[in-house]
Backbone as JSON Lines, residues from 0, in Angstrom:
{"i":0,"aa":"M","n":[69.71,-67.35,24.59],"ca":[70.65,-66.29,24.94],"c":[70.68,-65.25,23.82]}
{"i":1,"aa":"Y","n":[71.76,-65.19,23.04],"ca":[71.85,-64.2,21.96],"c":[72.79,-64.74,20.89]}
{"i":2,"aa":"E","n":[72.6,-64.26,19.68],"ca":[73.48,-64.59,18.58],"c":[74.5,-63.46,18.45]}
{"i":3,"aa":"K","n":[75.78,-63.8,18.24],"ca":[76.85,-62.81,18.25],"c":[76.6,-61.67,17.26]}
{"i":4,"aa":"K","n":[76.26,-61.98,16.0],"ca":[76.05,-60.94,14.99],"c":[74.91,-60.01,15.37]}
{"i":5,"aa":"S","n":[73.8,-60.58,15.83],"ca":[72.66,-59.72,16.19],"c":[72.98,-58.9,17.43]}
{"i":6,"aa":"M","n":[73.77,-59.45,18.35],"ca":[74.18,-58.7,19.54],"c":[75.07,-57.53,19.12]}
{"i":7,"aa":"E","n":[75.99,-57.76,18.2],"ca":[76.87,-56.68,17.74],"c":[76.06,-55.58,17.04]}
{"i":8,"aa":"S","n":[75.1,-55.98,16.24],"ca":[74.25,-55.0,15.54],"c":[73.46,-54.17,16.54]}
{"i":9,"aa":"A","n":[72.86,-54.83,17.52],"ca":[72.1,-54.11,18.55],"c":[73.02,-53.22,19.37]}
{"i":10,"aa":"L","n":[74.21,-53.7,19.68],"ca":[75.19,-52.93,20.43],"c":[75.57,-51.66,19.66]}
{"i":11,"aa":"L","n":[75.82,-51.79,18.37],"ca":[76.17,-50.64,17.54],"c":[75.04,-49.61,17.51]}
{"i":12,"aa":"E","n":[73.82,-50.07,17.41],"ca":[72.67,-49.16,17.41],"c":[72.56,-48.41,18.74]}
{"i":13,"aa":"L","n":[72.76,-49.11,19.85],"ca":[72.69,-48.47,21.17],"c":[73.79,-47.42,21.32]}
{"i":14,"aa":"L","n":[75.02,-47.78,20.94],"ca":[76.14,-46.85,21.09],"c":[76.05,-45.67,20.14]}
{"i":15,"aa":"E","n":[75.46,-45.89,18.96],"ca":[75.31,-44.78,18.03],"c":[74.35,-43.74,18.6]}
{"i":16,"aa":"K","n":[73.31,-44.2,19.3],"ca":[72.34,-43.27,19.89],"c":[72.87,-42.6,21.15]}
{"i":17,"aa":"D","n":[73.68,-43.33,21.94],"ca":[74.2,-42.77,23.19],"c":[75.5,-43.47,23.56]}
{"i":18,"aa":"N","n":[76.61,-42.81,23.27],"ca":[77.92,-43.42,23.52],"c":[78.33,-43.38,24.98]}
{"i":19,"aa":"T","n":[77.48,-42.82,25.85],"ca":[77.84,-42.74,27.27],"c":[77.28,-43.91,28.09]}
{"i":20,"aa":"L","n":[76.56,-44.82,27.43],"ca":[75.99,-45.95,28.17],"c":[77.11,-46.82,28.73]}
{"i":21,"aa":"S","n":[76.95,-47.24,29.97],"ca":[77.97,-48.07,30.61],"c":[77.9,-49.5,30.09]}
{"i":22,"aa":"I","n":[78.99,-50.23,30.27],"ca":[79.04,-51.65,29.9],"c":[77.92,-52.41,30.62]}
{"i":23,"aa":"E","n":[77.7,-52.07,31.89],"ca":[76.66,-52.74,32.68],"c":[75.28,-52.5,32.07]}
{"i":24,"aa":"H","n":[75.0,-51.26,31.71],"ca":[73.7,-50.93,31.09],"c":[73.54,-51.65,29.76]}
{"i":25,"aa":"L","n":[74.59,-51.64,28.95],"ca":[74.54,-52.32,27.66],"c":[74.31,-53.81,27.82]}
{"i":26,"aa":"A","n":[75.0,-54.43,28.78],"ca":[74.86,-55.86,29.02],"c":[73.43,-56.2,29.45]}
{"i":27,"aa":"L","n":[72.85,-55.38,30.34],"ca":[71.47,-55.61,30.76],"c":[70.5,-55.46,29.59]}
{"i":28,"aa":"T","n":[70.67,-54.43,28.81],"ca":[69.79,-54.16,27.67],"c":[69.87,-55.29,26.64]}
{"i":29,"aa":"L","n":[71.08,-55.79,26.41],"ca":[71.3,-56.82,25.4],"c":[71.1,-58.24,25.94]}
{"i":30,"aa":"N","n":[70.89,-58.35,27.27],"ca":[70.78,-59.65,27.91],"c":[72.0,-60.52,27.59]}
{"i":31,"aa":"A","n":[73.16,-59.91,27.77],"ca":[74.43,-60.58,27.46],"c":[75.39,-60.37,28.62]}
{"i":32,"aa":"P","n":[76.34,-61.29,28.78],"ca":[77.34,-61.11,29.84],"c":[78.16,-59.85,29.61]}
{"i":33,"aa":"R","n":[78.49,-59.18,30.7],"ca":[79.28,-57.95,30.65],"c":[80.59,-58.15,29.89]}
{"i":34,"aa":"S","n":[81.25,-59.29,30.15],"ca":[82.54,-59.57,29.5],"c":[82.39,-59.7,27.99]}
{"i":35,"aa":"D","n":[81.26,-60.28,27.52],"ca":[81.02,-60.4,26.08],"c":[80.82,-59.03,25.44]}
{"i":36,"aa":"V","n":[80.1,-58.15,26.13],"ca":[79.85,-56.81,25.61],"c":[81.16,-56.03,25.54]}
{"i":37,"aa":"A","n":[81.96,-56.09,26.59],"ca":[83.24,-55.39,26.61],"c":[84.16,-55.91,25.51]}
{"i":38,"aa":"E","n":[84.19,-57.22,25.31],"ca":[85.02,-57.81,24.26],"c":[84.52,-57.41,22.88]}
{"i":39,"aa":"A","n":[83.2,-57.38,22.71],"ca":[82.62,-56.99,21.42],"c":[83.01,-55.55,21.08]}
{"i":40,"aa":"I","n":[82.93,-54.65,22.06],"ca":[83.31,-53.25,21.84],"c":[84.78,-53.17,21.45]}
{"i":41,"aa":"K","n":[85.61,-53.9,22.15],"ca":[87.05,-53.91,21.87],"c":[87.32,-54.39,20.43]}
{"i":42,"aa":"Q","n":[86.64,-55.45,20.01],"ca":[86.82,-55.98,18.65],"c":[86.28,-55.02,17.59]}
{"i":43,"aa":"L","n":[85.14,-54.39,17.87],"ca":[84.57,-53.43,16.93],"c":[85.47,-52.21,16.77]}
{"i":44,"aa":"E","n":[86.11,-51.79,17.83],"ca":[87.07,-50.68,17.74],"c":[88.31,-51.1,16.96]}
{"i":45,"aa":"A","n":[88.82,-52.31,17.22],"ca":[90.01,-52.81,16.52],"c":[89.75,-52.96,15.02]}
{"i":46,"aa":"A","n":[88.52,-53.32,14.65],"ca":[88.16,-53.5,13.24],"c":[87.78,-52.17,12.58]}
{"i":47,"aa":"N","n":[87.87,-51.09,13.32],"ca":[87.53,-49.75,12.83],"c":[86.06,-49.64,12.41]}
{"i":48,"aa":"I","n":[85.21,-50.45,13.07],"ca":[83.76,-50.35,12.87],"c":[83.23,-49.26,13.8]}
{"i":49,"aa":"I","n":[83.67,-49.3,15.06],"ca":[83.46,-48.15,15.95],"c":[84.68,-47.27,15.74]}
{"i":50,"aa":"V","n":[84.46,-46.12,15.11],"ca":[85.57,-45.27,14.71],"c":[85.92,-44.26,15.79]}
{"i":51,"aa":"K","n":[84.88,-43.72,16.45],"ca":[85.13,-42.67,17.44],"c":[83.92,-42.54,18.35]}
{"i":52,"aa":"H","n":[84.15,-42.26,19.6],"ca":[83.07,-41.93,20.54],"c":[83.01,-40.41,20.56]}
{"i":53,"aa":"Q","n":[81.88,-39.86,20.16],"ca":[81.81,-38.42,19.93],"c":[80.71,-37.76,20.75]}
{"i":54,"aa":"T","n":[80.97,-36.53,21.15],"ca":[80.01,-35.71,21.86],"c":[79.48,-34.65,20.9]}
{"i":55,"aa":"I","n":[78.19,-34.41,20.94],"ca":[77.58,-33.35,20.13],"c":[77.49,-32.11,21.01]}
{"i":56,"aa":"V","n":[78.06,-31.01,20.54],"ca":[78.1,-29.77,21.3],"c":[77.25,-28.72,20.59]}
{"i":57,"aa":"N","n":[76.41,-28.04,21.35],"ca":[75.65,-26.91,20.82],"c":[76.52,-25.67,21.04]}
{"i":58,"aa":"W","n":[77.36,-25.35,20.06],"ca":[78.33,-24.25,20.19],"c":[77.64,-22.91,20.36]}
{"i":59,"aa":"E","n":[76.48,-22.75,19.75],"ca":[75.74,-21.5,19.88],"c":[75.37,-21.24,21.34]}
{"i":60,"aa":"K","n":[74.88,-22.27,22.01],"ca":[74.53,-22.13,23.42],"c":[75.76,-21.93,24.3]}
{"i":61,"aa":"A","n":[76.88,-22.51,23.87],"ca":[78.12,-22.36,24.63],"c":[78.72,-20.97,24.45]}
{"i":62,"aa":"G","n":[78.17,-20.2,23.52],"ca":[78.66,-18.84,23.3],"c":[79.94,-18.78,22.5]}
{"i":63,"aa":"I","n":[80.25,-19.84,21.77],"ca":[81.48,-19.89,20.98],"c":[81.12,-19.78,19.51]}
{"i":64,"aa":"E","n":[81.69,-18.78,18.86],"ca":[81.39,-18.52,17.46],"c":[82.18,-19.49,16.57]}
{"i":65,"aa":"K","n":[81.45,-20.18,15.71],"ca":[82.05,-21.04,14.69],"c":[81.23,-20.89,13.43]}
{"i":66,"aa":"V","n":[81.87,-21.02,12.3],"ca":[81.18,-20.95,11.02],"c":[81.33,-22.31,10.35]}
{"i":67,"aa":"T","n":[80.2,-22.85,9.91],"ca":[80.21,-24.11,9.19],"c":[79.69,-23.87,7.79]}
{"i":68,"aa":"A","n":[80.36,-24.46,6.82],"ca":[79.93,-24.34,5.43],"c":[79.82,-25.73,4.82]}
{"i":69,"aa":"V","n":[78.85,-25.89,3.96],"ca":[78.7,-27.09,3.15],"c":[79.07,-26.69,1.74]}
{"i":70,"aa":"I","n":[80.02,-27.41,1.16],"ca":[80.53,-27.04,-0.14],"c":[80.29,-28.17,-1.14]}
{"i":71,"aa":"D","n":[79.6,-27.84,-2.23],"ca":[79.41,-28.77,-3.33],"c":[80.64,-28.64,-4.23]}
{"i":72,"aa":"V","n":[81.27,-29.76,-4.55],"ca":[82.48,-29.71,-5.36],"c":[82.32,-30.63,-6.58]}
{"i":73,"aa":"K","n":[82.52,-30.05,-7.76],"ca":[82.57,-30.85,-8.98],"c":[84.04,-31.1,-9.28]}
{"i":74,"aa":"I","n":[84.35,-32.36,-9.58],"ca":[85.74,-32.7,-9.89],"c":[85.81,-33.56,-11.15]}
{"i":75,"aa":"T","n":[87.0,-33.6,-11.71],"ca":[87.28,-34.49,-12.82],"c":[88.0,-35.7,-12.24]}
{"i":76,"aa":"P","n":[87.39,-36.89,-12.32],"ca":[88.05,-38.08,-11.77],"c":[89.38,-38.33,-12.47]}
{"i":77,"aa":"Q","n":[90.34,-38.83,-11.71],"ca":[91.65,-39.1,-12.27],"c":[91.73,-40.54,-12.76]}
{"i":78,"aa":"R","n":[92.5,-40.75,-13.82],"ca":[92.66,-42.08,-14.38],"c":[93.2,-43.05,-13.32]}
{"i":79,"aa":"E","n":[92.59,-44.21,-13.23],"ca":[92.95,-45.33,-12.37],"c":[92.64,-45.14,-10.89]}
{"i":80,"aa":"V","n":[92.39,-43.93,-10.41],"ca":[92.06,-43.73,-8.99],"c":[90.7,-43.06,-8.81]}
{"i":81,"aa":"G","n":[90.09,-42.64,-9.91],"ca":[88.76,-42.04,-9.83],"c":[88.73,-40.8,-8.96]}
{"i":82,"aa":"F","n":[87.77,-40.8,-8.03],"ca":[87.56,-39.65,-7.14],"c":[88.45,-39.71,-5.89]}
{"i":83,"aa":"D","n":[88.97,-40.9,-5.58],"ca":[89.63,-41.12,-4.3],"c":[90.86,-40.25,-4.05]}
{"i":84,"aa":"A","n":[91.7,-40.03,-5.05],"ca":[92.93,-39.26,-4.84],"c":[92.62,-37.81,-4.47]}
{"i":85,"aa":"I","n":[91.65,-37.21,-5.18],"ca":[91.28,-35.82,-4.87],"c":[90.58,-35.77,-3.52]}
{"i":86,"aa":"A","n":[89.7,-36.74,-3.27],"ca":[89.01,-36.78,-1.97],"c":[90.02,-36.88,-0.82]}
{"i":87,"aa":"E","n":[91.04,-37.72,-0.99],"ca":[92.05,-37.86,0.07],"c":[92.79,-36.54,0.29]}
{"i":88,"aa":"R","n":[93.1,-35.87,-0.77],"ca":[93.79,-34.58,-0.64],"c":[92.93,-33.58,0.15]}
{"i":89,"aa":"I","n":[91.62,-33.6,-0.13],"ca":[90.7,-32.67,0.53],"c":[90.49,-33.05,1.99]}
{"i":90,"aa":"Y","n":[90.26,-34.33,2.29],"ca":[89.96,-34.69,3.69],"c":[91.14,-34.54,4.62]}
{"i":91,"aa":"R","n":[92.32,-34.36,4.1],"ca":[93.5,-34.15,4.95],"c":[93.62,-32.72,5.48]}
{"i":92,"aa":"F","n":[92.88,-31.78,4.91],"ca":[92.89,-30.41,5.43],"c":[92.22,-30.38,6.8]}
{"i":93,"aa":"P","n":[92.81,-29.7,7.79],"ca":[92.22,-29.68,9.13],"c":[90.86,-28.98,9.2]}
{"i":94,"aa":"E","n":[90.58,-28.1,8.26],"ca":[89.29,-27.4,8.26],"c":[88.13,-28.32,7.88]}
{"i":95,"aa":"V","n":[88.42,-29.41,7.2],"ca":[87.4,-30.32,6.69],"c":[86.9,-31.23,7.82]}
{"i":96,"aa":"R","n":[85.6,-31.11,8.12],"ca":[84.97,-31.92,9.17],"c":[84.43,-33.24,8.62]}
{"i":97,"aa":"S","n":[83.85,-33.18,7.41],"ca":[83.29,-34.37,6.77],"c":[83.43,-34.24,5.27]}
{"i":98,"aa":"L","n":[83.49,-35.38,4.59],"ca":[83.6,-35.4,3.14],"c":[82.87,-36.63,2.62]}
{"i":99,"aa":"Y","n":[82.01,-36.43,1.64],"ca":[81.2,-37.52,1.09],"c":[81.24,-37.51,-0.43]}
{"i":100,"aa":"L","n":[81.33,-38.68,-1.04],"ca":[81.14,-38.82,-2.48],"c":[79.63,-38.88,-2.7]}
{"i":101,"aa":"M","n":[79.14,-38.08,-3.65],"ca":[77.71,-37.94,-3.86],"c":[77.32,-38.36,-5.28]}
{"i":102,"aa":"S","n":[76.05,-38.69,-5.44],"ca":[75.49,-38.84,-6.78],"c":[74.7,-37.57,-7.05]}
{"i":103,"aa":"G","n":[74.54,-37.24,-8.32],"ca":[73.74,-36.06,-8.64],"c":[74.53,-34.97,-9.32]}
{"i":104,"aa":"A","n":[74.18,-33.72,-9.01],"ca":[74.72,-32.56,-9.71],"c":[76.19,-32.27,-9.4]}
{"i":105,"aa":"Y","n":[76.69,-32.73,-8.26],"ca":[78.09,-32.51,-7.92],"c":[78.66,-33.81,-7.39]}
{"i":106,"aa":"D","n":[79.98,-33.86,-7.24],"ca":[80.65,-35.12,-6.9],"c":[80.95,-35.28,-5.42]}
{"i":107,"aa":"L","n":[81.4,-34.21,-4.78],"ca":[81.78,-34.28,-3.37],"c":[80.99,-33.27,-2.56]}
{"i":108,"aa":"L","n":[80.64,-33.65,-1.35],"ca":[80.04,-32.73,-0.39],"c":[81.06,-32.59,0.73]}
{"i":109,"aa":"V","n":[81.53,-31.38,0.93],"ca":[82.58,-31.11,1.92],"c":[81.99,-30.23,3.02]}
{"i":110,"aa":"M","n":[82.13,-30.64,4.27],"ca":[81.71,-29.81,5.4],"c":[82.97,-29.23,6.03]}
{"i":111,"aa":"V","n":[83.0,-27.91,6.11],"ca":[84.17,-27.19,6.59],"c":[83.78,-26.35,7.79]}
{"i":112,"aa":"E","n":[84.72,-26.22,8.74],"ca":[84.47,-25.39,9.92],"c":[85.62,-24.4,10.08]}
{"i":113,"aa":"G","n":[85.26,-23.17,10.44],"ca":[86.27,-22.14,10.66],"c":[85.81,-21.17,11.73]}
{"i":114,"aa":"A","n":[86.7,-20.29,12.13],"ca":[86.4,-19.31,13.18],"c":[85.47,-18.21,12.69]}
{"i":115,"aa":"N","n":[85.53,-17.91,11.38],"ca":[84.69,-16.84,10.83],"c":[84.51,-17.05,9.33]}
{"i":116,"aa":"L","n":[83.64,-16.22,8.72],"ca":[83.35,-16.34,7.28],"c":[84.6,-16.15,6.43]}
{"i":117,"aa":"K","n":[85.43,-15.2,6.81],"ca":[86.64,-14.9,6.04],"c":[87.57,-16.11,6.0]}
{"i":118,"aa":"Q","n":[87.74,-16.78,7.15],"ca":[88.62,-17.94,7.21],"c":[88.11,-19.07,6.29]}
{"i":119,"aa":"V","n":[86.81,-19.32,6.33],"ca":[86.24,-20.37,5.47],"c":[86.34,-19.96,4.0]}
{"i":120,"aa":"S","n":[86.07,-18.7,3.7],"ca":[86.16,-18.21,2.32],"c":[87.58,-18.34,1.77]}
{"i":121,"aa":"K","n":[88.57,-18.02,2.6],"ca":[89.97,-18.16,2.19],"c":[90.32,-19.62,1.92]}
{"i":122,"aa":"F","n":[89.81,-20.52,2.77],"ca":[90.06,-21.94,2.56],"c":[89.53,-22.38,1.19]}
{"i":123,"aa":"V","n":[88.3,-21.98,0.89],"ca":[87.69,-22.38,-0.38],"c":[88.46,-21.78,-1.55]}
{"i":124,"aa":"A","n":[88.74,-20.5,-1.5],"ca":[89.38,-19.8,-2.62],"c":[90.84,-20.2,-2.82]}
{"i":125,"aa":"H","n":[91.59,-20.38,-1.75],"ca":[93.04,-20.58,-1.88],"c":[93.5,-22.03,-1.75]}
{"i":126,"aa":"R","n":[92.71,-22.87,-1.09],"ca":[93.16,-24.25,-0.9],"c":[92.31,-25.25,-1.66]}
{"i":127,"aa":"L","n":[91.0,-25.13,-1.57],"ca":[90.11,-26.12,-2.19],"c":[89.98,-25.92,-3.7]}
{"i":128,"aa":"A","n":[89.61,-24.73,-4.11],"ca":[89.36,-24.46,-5.53],"c":[90.61,-24.57,-6.4]}
{"i":129,"aa":"T","n":[91.79,-24.48,-5.8],"ca":[93.04,-24.51,-6.57],"c":[93.58,-25.93,-6.79]}
{"i":130,"aa":"I","n":[92.94,-26.93,-6.23],"ca":[93.4,-28.32,-6.4],"c":[93.17,-28.75,-7.85]}
{"i":131,"aa":"D","n":[94.19,-29.37,-8.47],"ca":[94.04,-29.89,-9.82],"c":[92.92,-30.92,-9.83]}
{"i":132,"aa":"G","n":[92.0,-30.77,-10.77],"ca":[90.87,-31.69,-10.87],"c":[89.59,-31.11,-10.3]}
{"i":133,"aa":"V","n":[89.68,-30.05,-9.49],"ca":[88.48,-29.4,-8.99],"c":[87.98,-28.47,-10.09]}
{"i":134,"aa":"V","n":[86.76,-28.73,-10.55],"ca":[86.17,-27.97,-11.65],"c":[85.42,-26.75,-11.12]}
{"i":135,"aa":"S","n":[84.62,-26.95,-10.05],"ca":[83.87,-25.84,-9.49],"c":[83.47,-26.14,-8.05]}
{"i":136,"aa":"T","n":[83.16,-25.07,-7.32],"ca":[82.67,-25.2,-5.94],"c":[81.47,-24.28,-5.76]}
{"i":137,"aa":"T","n":[80.56,-24.72,-4.92],"ca":[79.43,-23.89,-4.5],"c":[79.37,-23.97,-2.99]}
{"i":138,"aa":"T","n":[79.49,-22.84,-2.32],"ca":[79.56,-22.81,-0.87],"c":[78.24,-22.35,-0.27]}
{"i":139,"aa":"H","n":[77.77,-23.11,0.72],"ca":[76.55,-22.77,1.46],"c":[76.95,-22.61,2.93]}
{"i":140,"aa":"F","n":[76.71,-21.44,3.5],"ca":[77.03,-21.23,4.91],"c":[75.83,-21.62,5.77]}
{"i":141,"aa":"M","n":[76.08,-22.4,6.81],"ca":[75.01,-22.77,7.73],"c":[74.71,-21.59,8.65]}
{"i":142,"aa":"L","n":[73.45,-21.28,8.8],"ca":[73.05,-20.14,9.6],"c":[72.69,-20.53,11.03]}
{"i":143,"aa":"K","n":[71.99,-21.65,11.2],"ca":[71.59,-22.06,12.54],"c":[71.36,-23.57,12.55]}
{"i":144,"aa":"P","n":[71.95,-24.26,13.51],"ca":[71.69,-25.7,13.6],"c":[70.42,-25.98,14.42]}
{"i":145,"aa":"Y","n":[69.59,-26.87,13.92],"ca":[68.4,-27.27,14.66],"c":[68.51,-28.72,15.17]}
{"i":146,"aa":"K","n":[69.12,-29.56,14.34],"ca":[69.25,-30.97,14.69],"c":[70.55,-31.49,14.11]}
{"i":147,"aa":"E","n":[71.29,-32.27,14.89],"ca":[72.55,-32.81,14.42],"c":[72.66,-34.27,14.85]}
{"i":148,"aa":"D","n":[72.99,-35.12,13.9],"ca":[73.12,-36.56,14.15],"c":[71.94,-37.12,14.93]}
{"i":149,"aa":"G","n":[70.75,-36.7,14.57],"ca":[69.54,-37.22,15.21],"c":[69.18,-36.57,16.52]}
{"i":150,"aa":"V","n":[69.95,-35.57,16.95],"ca":[69.72,-34.91,18.22],"c":[69.19,-33.49,17.99]}
{"i":151,"aa":"I","n":[68.03,-33.19,18.57],"ca":[67.48,-31.83,18.49],"c":[68.29,-30.97,19.45]}
{"i":152,"aa":"L","n":[68.86,-29.88,18.94],"ca":[69.77,-29.06,19.74],"c":[69.07,-28.11,20.7]}
{"i":153,"aa":"D","n":[67.92,-27.62,20.33],"ca":[67.22,-26.69,21.21],"c":[65.74,-26.97,21.1]}
{"i":154,"aa":"D","n":[65.26,-27.95,21.86],"ca":[63.88,-28.39,21.76],"c":[62.96,-27.39,22.45]}
{"i":155,"aa":"R","n":[62.18,-26.67,21.65],"ca":[61.29,-25.64,22.18],"c":[59.82,-26.05,22.06]}
{"i":156,"aa":"E","n":[59.59,-27.34,21.87],"ca":[58.21,-27.78,21.71],"c":[57.42,-27.5,22.97]}
{"i":157,"aa":"E","n":[56.33,-26.82,22.79],"ca":[55.47,-26.45,23.91],"c":[54.08,-26.98,23.67]}
{"i":158,"aa":"D","n":[53.28,-27.01,24.7],"ca":[51.9,-27.44,24.58],"c":[51.09,-26.28,24.01]}
{"i":159,"aa":"H","n":[50.59,-26.44,22.78],"ca":[49.87,-25.38,22.09],"c":[48.35,-25.55,22.19]}
{"i":160,"aa":"R","n":[47.9,-26.47,23.02],"ca":[46.45,-26.66,23.17],"c":[45.84,-25.52,23.97]}
{"i":161,"aa":"L","n":[44.64,-25.22,23.63],"ca":[43.91,-24.18,24.35],"c":[43.46,-24.69,25.71]}
{"i":162,"aa":"A","n":[43.55,-23.85,26.69],"ca":[43.08,-24.23,28.02],"c":[41.55,-24.28,28.01]}
{"i":163,"aa":"V","n":[41.01,-25.33,28.58],"ca":[39.56,-25.49,28.63],"c":[39.13,-25.29,30.08]}
{"i":164,"aa":"S","n":[38.18,-24.4,30.28],"ca":[37.68,-24.19,31.64],"c":[36.16,-24.35,31.63]}
{"i":165,"aa":"P","n":[35.57,-24.83,32.76],"ca":[34.13,-25.04,32.78],"c":[33.32,-23.78,32.75]}
């Protein structure tokens, strides 16, 4: 049949690639009873392993203007809490889409979304850069998305072979 841990791992991989798969499809793919798959999903959600079922939207194609910025942030870690206290303060802002602790030249990578460049710039200048412990920020504005979370947003691959005729 199947081992519970390996079934959960395979289930997570399937759902990460396509969260719209039905319980029936997942059960068939995993060769597991439908009830076991449904229970596993319920337990993974309760344990906060499955955090959210998300849809990837190509906003450019939808005709909706959004500005995304990636911001490198250098911070001074705080005594006894390190980077976590400042990171928590930053991730609570509604403009912040993602936040990662990084190794290398800067400490935090912050992904911010706004309606326009001015809105994102104001966020960086007035809210992010003014936090105690933030040493510096470097903002990079995204110009065009090509691939997000493993999904190609506008696949234009064409057959570039030359036509051969007798």
